[in-house]
C-alpha positions in Angstrom: -118.8 71.2 98.6 -122.3 70.8 100.0 -122.5 68.3 102.9 -125.4 65.9 102.9 -126.6 65.2 106.5 -129.1 62.4 107.2 -131.2 62.8 110.4 -132.8 59.7 111.8 -135.8 60.5 113.9 -138.4 63.2 113.7 -139.0 64.1 117.3 -138.0 67.5 118.7 -134.3 66.6 118.8 -134.3 65.4 115.1 -136.3 68.4 113.9 -134.0 70.8 115.8 -130.9 69.1 114.4 -132.3 69.1 110.8 -133.1 72.8 110.9 -129.7 73.7 112.3 -127.9 71.8 109.6 -130.1 73.2 106.8 -129.7 76.7 108.1 -125.9 76.1 108.0 -126.1 75.3 104.3 -126.2 71.5 104.4 -128.4 69.3 102.3 -130.6 67.5 104.8 -132.8 64.4 104.7 -134.9 63.5 107.7 -136.4 60.1 108.2 -139.2 59.4 110.8 -140.7 55.9 111.2 -144.1 57.3 112.3 -146.5 59.1 110.0 -146.1 62.3 111.9 -143.3 64.4 113.5 -143.1 65.4 117.1 -142.3 62.1 118.8 -143.9 61.8 122.3 -144.8 65.6 122.1 -147.4 65.3 119.4 -151.1 64.8 119.0 -153.6 62.6 117.1 -157.2 62.8 116.0 -159.9 60.9 118.0 -163.2 61.5 116.4 -163.6 65.2 116.4 -161.1 65.8 119.1 -157.4 66.7 118.8 -155.7 64.8 121.6 -152.1 65.4 122.7 -150.1 62.3 123.3 -149.0 63.8 126.6 -149.4 67.0 128.5 -146.3 69.1 128.2 -145.5 72.4 129.8 -142.7 74.9 129.2 -140.9 77.1 131.7 -139.5 80.5 131.1 -136.0 79.1 131.7 -136.5 76.7 128.6 -134.8 79.2 126.4 -133.8 76.7 123.7 -137.3 75.4 123.3 -138.8 78.9 123.2 -136.2 79.8 120.5 -137.2 76.6 118.6 -140.9 77.8 118.6 -139.7 81.2 117.3 -137.9 79.3 114.5 -141.1 77.5 113.7 -143.1 80.7 113.8 -145.5 79.5 116.5 -144.3 81.2 119.7 -147.7 83.0 119.9 -149.4 79.7 120.2 -147.9 79.2 123.6 -149.3 80.9 126.7 -146.7 81.9 129.3 -147.6 83.1 132.7 -146.6 86.6 133.8 -145.8 85.2 137.2 -145.5 81.6 138.5 -148.9 80.6 139.9 -149.8 76.9 140.5 -153.2 76.1 142.1 -152.8 73.1 144.4 -156.0 71.1 145.1 -156.6 68.4 147.8 -159.6 66.4 148.8 -161.7 68.2 151.4 -159.3 71.1 151.7 -159.2 74.7 150.7 -157.3 75.3 147.5 -153.7 76.4 148.0 -151.5 78.3 145.6 -147.8 78.4 144.9 -147.4 81.9 143.5 -144.2 83.8 143.3 -143.8 87.4 144.6 -141.8 90.2 143.1 -138.8 89.5 145.3 -135.6 88.0 143.8 -134.9 84.3 144.0 -135.0 82.4 146.3 -137.1 84.8 148.4 -139.8 84.9 145.7 -141.6 81.8 147.0 -141.2 82.6 150.7 -144.7 84.1 151.1 -146.3 81.3 149.2 -144.6 78.7 151.3 -145.6 80.5 154.5 -149.2 80.2 153.5 -149.0 76.7 152.0 -151.8 74.8 153.7 -151.0 71.2 152.6 -147.8 71.3 154.6 -147.4 71.8 158.4 -145.8 75.1 159.5 -142.7 73.4 160.9 -142.2 71.6 157.5 -142.5 74.9 155.7 -139.6 76.3 157.6 -137.5 73.2 156.9 -138.3 73.5 153.2 -136.9 77.0 153.0 -133.6 75.7 154.6 -133.6 72.7 152.3 -134.1 74.9 149.3 -131.1 77.0 150.2 -129.0 73.9 150.7 -130.1 72.4 147.4 -129.0 75.6 145.7 -125.4 74.8 146.7 -125.4 71.3 145.3 -123.1 70.7 142.3 -125.1 68.8 139.7 -121.9 68.0 137.8 -120.3 66.1 140.6 -120.5 62.3 139.9 -121.0 61.6 143.6 -124.1 63.9 143.5 -125.5 61.9 140.6 -124.9 58.6 142.4 -127.1 59.7 145.3 -130.9 59.7 145.4 -132.8 62.9 145.8 -134.9 61.2 148.5 -131.9 60.3 150.5 -130.6 63.9 150.3 -133.9 65.3 151.3 -134.1 63.1 154.4 -130.6 64.0 155.4 -131.5 67.7 155.2 -134.5 67.5 157.4 -137.3 67.2 154.8 -140.0 65.1 156.3 -142.3 62.8 154.3 -145.2 65.3 154.3 -142.9 68.0 152.7 -141.7 65.5 150.1 -145.2 64.4 149.2 -146.7 67.9 149.0 -143.9 70.0 147.5 -140.7 68.3 146.4 -142.6 65.5 144.6 -145.3 67.9 143.4 -142.6 69.5 141.2 -140.1 66.7 140.9 -142.4 63.9 139.6 -143.7 66.0 136.8 -140.3 67.2 135.7 -138.2 64.1 136.4 -140.8 61.4 135.7 -139.5 59.9 139.0 -140.3 60.2 142.6 -137.7 61.6 145.0 -136.7 58.2 146.4 -135.9 57.0 142.8 -134.4 60.2 141.3 -130.8 61.3 140.8 -129.9 64.1 143.1 -128.0 65.7 140.2 -131.1 65.9 138.0 -133.3 67.1 140.9 -130.8 69.8 141.8 -130.7 70.9 138.1 -134.5 71.2 138.0 -134.9 73.1 141.2 -131.9 75.4 140.7 -132.8 76.3 137.1 -136.5 76.5 137.6 -137.0 77.9 141.1 -133.8 78.9 143.0 -131.7 81.1 140.6 -134.0 83.4 138.7 -137.4 84.4 140.1 -139.0 84.4 136.6 -137.4 81.1 135.5 -140.3 78.9 136.7 -143.2 80.7 135.1 -145.3 78.1 133.4 -146.3 78.0 129.8 -148.6 75.7 127.8 -149.8 75.3 124.2 -153.0 77.0 123.2 -153.3 74.5 120.3 -152.7 70.8 119.9 -149.1 69.9 120.1 -149.3 68.5 116.6 -149.9 72.0 115.2 -146.5 73.0 116.7 -144.3 70.0 116.4 -145.7 68.4 113.3 -147.5 70.9 111.1 -145.4 73.9 111.8 -142.2 71.9 112.1 -142.9 70.3 108.7 -143.5 73.7 107.1 -140.3 75.1 108.5 -138.3 72.0 107.5 -139.6 72.1 103.9 -139.1 75.8 103.6 -135.5 75.3 104.8 -135.0 72.7 102.0 -135.1 69.6 104.2 -136.3 66.4 102.5 -138.8 65.1 105.1 -139.7 61.5 104.8 -142.2 60.1 107.3 -143.3 56.5 107.6 -139.7 55.7 106.7 -138.0 53.2 109.0 -134.2 53.1 109.0 -133.1 49.5 109.3 -129.3 49.8 109.3 -126.5 52.4 109.4 -123.2 51.3 108.0 -120.0 53.4 107.7 -118.3 52.9 104.3 -115.5 54.4 102.3 -117.9 56.7 100.5 -119.9 57.9 103.5 -122.7 56.5 105.7 -124.9 54.0 104.0 -128.5 53.9 105.1 -131.0 51.1 104.5 -134.6 51.9 105.1 -138.1 50.8 104.4 -141.0 53.1 103.4 -144.4 52.1 104.8 -145.9 54.5 102.2 -144.8 57.3 99.9 -144.9 60.1 102.5 -142.2 62.5 101.3 -142.8 66.1 102.0 -140.7 66.8 98.8 -141.4 63.8 96.6 -139.5 63.6 93.3 -138.8 61.2 90.4 -137.4 57.9 91.5 -138.8 58.0 95.1 -139.7 54.6 96.3 -143.4 53.6 96.2 -145.5 52.2 99.0 -143.7 49.5 101.0 -140.5 50.2 99.0 -137.0 49.7 100.3 -134.2 52.1 99.7 -130.5 52.5 100.2 -128.6 55.7 100.0 -125.4 57.4 101.1 -124.9 60.6 103.1 -121.8 62.3 104.4 -122.9 62.6 108.0 -125.6 61.2 110.3 -127.5 62.6 113.3 -129.2 59.8 115.2 -132.1 61.2 117.1 -133.9 58.0 118.2 -134.8 56.6 121.6 -132.1 54.7 123.6 -133.4 51.2 122.8 -133.4 52.0 119.0 -130.0 53.6 119.2 -128.6 50.5 120.9 -129.8 48.4 118.0 -129.1 50.8 115.2 -125.7 52.4 115.9 -122.5 50.5 115.0 -120.8 48.7 117.8 -118.5 50.9 119.8 -120.0 54.1 118.5 -121.0 55.4 121.9 -118.3 53.8 124.1 -120.9 52.8 126.7 -121.0 49.6 128.7 -122.8 46.6 127.4 -126.6 46.7 127.7 -126.4 50.4 128.5 -129.9 51.1 127.2 -131.4 48.5 129.5 -129.5 50.0 132.4 -130.6 53.5 131.5 -134.2 52.2 131.5 -137.4 54.0 130.9 -140.3 55.4 132.9 -143.9 55.5 131.8 -146.5 58.3 131.6 -150.2 57.8 131.6 -152.7 60.4 130.6 -156.4 60.2 131.5 -158.8 62.2 129.4 -162.3 63.1 130.6 -164.9 65.1 128.9 -167.6 66.5 131.3 -170.9 68.0 130.4 -170.0 71.2 132.3 -167.0 73.1 133.6 -165.4 71.4 136.6 -161.8 72.7 136.5 -161.7 76.5 137.0 -158.1 77.0 136.1 -156.0 76.4 132.9 -154.1 73.8 134.9 -153.8 72.7 138.5 -151.8 70.2 140.6 -153.2 67.9 143.2 -151.9 66.4 146.5 -153.2 63.5 148.7 -154.7 62.1 145.5 -154.0 59.7 142.6 -154.4 62.8 140.5 -151.2 64.7 139.8 -151.6 67.5 137.2 -154.8 68.5 135.4 -155.2 70.6 132.3 -158.2 72.3 130.7 -157.8 71.3 127.0 -161.3 72.2 125.9 -160.4 75.0 123.5 -157.3 73.5 122.0 -158.9 70.1 121.4 -162.0 71.2 119.6 -164.2 69.8 122.4 -166.5 72.9 122.2 -167.5 71.9 118.6 -167.5 68.2 119.3 -169.6 68.2 122.4 -172.7 70.1 123.8 -172.2 73.8 124.8 -170.5 74.1 128.2 -168.7 70.8 128.0 -165.1 70.7 129.4 -162.3 68.4 128.4 -159.9 67.7 131.3 -156.6 65.9 130.7 -154.8 64.4 133.7 -151.1 63.7 133.5 -149.7 60.9 135.6 -145.9 60.7 135.6 -143.8 57.9 137.0 -146.8 55.7 136.4 -145.3 52.3 136.8 -148.2 51.1 138.9 -150.8 52.5 136.4 -149.5 51.9 132.9 -150.6 48.3 132.8 -154.1 48.8 134.3 -157.1 48.2 132.0 -159.3 51.1 131.1 -162.1 50.0 133.5 -159.8 50.0 136.4 -158.4 53.4 135.6 -161.9 54.8 135.3 -162.8 53.3 138.6 -159.8 54.9 140.2 -159.6 58.3 138.5 -163.2 59.5 138.3 -163.8 59.4 142.1 -160.3 60.9 142.6 -161.2 63.8 140.3 -164.5 64.4 142.0 -162.6 64.6 145.4 -160.4 67.5 144.1 -163.0 69.0 141.7 -166.2 69.1 143.7 -168.2 70.4 140.7 -167.5 67.0 139.0 -169.9 65.4 141.5 -172.8 67.0 139.6 -171.4 66.5 136.1 -172.0 63.8 133.6 -169.0 62.1 131.9 -169.4 62.3 128.2 -166.2 60.6 127.3 -163.4 58.8 129.1 -160.2 57.4 127.5 -156.6 56.8 128.3 -153.3 57.3 126.4 -150.1 55.5 127.6 -146.4 56.1 126.9 -144.8 53.0 128.5 -141.3 54.3 127.6 -142.0 58.1 127.8 -138.6 59.1 129.2 -135.3 57.5 130.4 -135.3 56.6 134.0 -133.8 59.5 135.9 -132.3 57.4 138.7 -128.9 57.7 140.4 -126.1 56.9 138.1 -127.9 58.0 135.0 -125.2 60.5 133.9 -122.7 57.7 133.1 -125.2 56.2 130.6 -126.0 59.4 128.7 -123.5 60.1 125.9 -122.6 63.5 124.5 -123.3 64.4 120.9 -119.9 63.4 119.6 -119.4 59.6 119.0 -116.3 57.5 118.4 -117.1 57.4 114.6 -116.4 60.3 112.3 -119.5 61.9 110.8 -121.9 60.3 113.4 -123.5 62.3 116.2 -126.4 61.6 118.5 -129.3 63.5 119.9 -132.3 63.0 122.1 -133.5 64.1 125.5 -131.8 61.0 126.9 -128.3 62.2 125.9 -126.0 64.3 128.1 -127.9 67.6 128.0 -127.6 68.3 131.7 -131.4 68.3 131.8 -134.0 65.7 132.5 -136.1 64.3 129.7 -137.9 67.5 128.7 -138.7 69.3 125.5 -136.0 71.7 126.4 -133.5 68.9 126.7 -134.6 67.4 123.4 -134.0 70.7 121.5 -130.7 71.3 123.2 -129.5 67.9 122.2 -130.6 68.5 118.6 -128.7 71.8 118.4 -125.6 70.1 120.0 -125.7 67.1 117.6 -126.0 69.4 114.6 -123.0 71.4 115.7 -121.0 68.2 116.2 -122.0 66.8 112.8 -121.0 70.0 111.0 -117.7 70.2 112.8 -116.6 66.7 112.0 -114.7 65.6 108.8 -116.6 63.9 106.1 -116.4 60.1 106.3 -114.8 59.4 102.9 -111.1 59.0 103.3 -109.0 62.1 102.5 -112.1 64.4 102.1 -113.0 67.3 104.3 -115.7 69.8 104.0 
């Protein structure tokens, strides 16, 4: 018999799960409460600009996400460095670079660290010793997860300047947490996979097009081609396990089916239907409300304890080129990471010739997410000028801000105990999301891995109806 799988959530985890189930021969329906797919890794239209909801990069070690792009047919829309090369800018200082050599890991960054100007020479030597020690940390040890990365760094001779100019340069962007607040287990995972095991693993990639072209347009085409019934603007209100399967009650904000058919609910309609299996691919706060009690076997108020961490993106359009790299990092500055999004956003058509659109990604932005636009402008424009001297002579054509107050789970010590695996306590129900137990922080790679794992779990479990197995 054909198994009917319902996927709740159209972010990367949900899309990955839906494709896996459809490719395995299941009949799949996907519901997403927003009008678009892609979750926090999407884009929207602002006037004549295509604006990404957040700036996301991919590393060469993100094999599941890269395979996902292959499945969507858009791998060529992502630029991937031949060799890790990160320009690092600081106010009043010569630009530095973190560029790998052709040596095997972990020696591939030795020459770059030896010349790394933002850090005193004595600290550079300590960093090398610290990196070797971090490579021996076991991320699967609960005692490691219970310890903060900052505490471990201090115990291994890493002075504040090294933390500020190197460990947090990488860690804040990947963990959405500063070293003092981050789980040692997650930090060890990031550095081991990205920098300490395979020399090529940390090569950086970025989208040449708006993320919505990848995670919404291309994803929707791939899903529909695979036979998935995609329903956006469809909010699932309840999930109930019954004798005949999983009963879903949902509300449609509008008729937005990718494969509409007779009997589909109209605008504002409500619907109830039954499926054999469910993949829940929603954020933790939604999962805590939506999933039946006891499904995850987690302590009370687990979602609140897992928490969330914000990301703020500052978008500036200048009348001329001020950033001379596809992306760059900054130290000694409120600026963290900057990206040239001129070509991908359509800024060349929307603004005068020579204009440049710079997007600034600010992770672990607890102190910034609540600031009004004027305050962020007052803070960020002088900070950008300090690291991009050409901005002093440029005119700002546009300035706006996007905020994701709950962009990721909070990657603090003890997080592993609050991240469930894909298999739940209820037959036919599996869970996905970058917040689940992927072994990764909240990244696009983690989201795709979780979707793949949840699909495998859903297809391996018996059908809910008593006495029936597929």
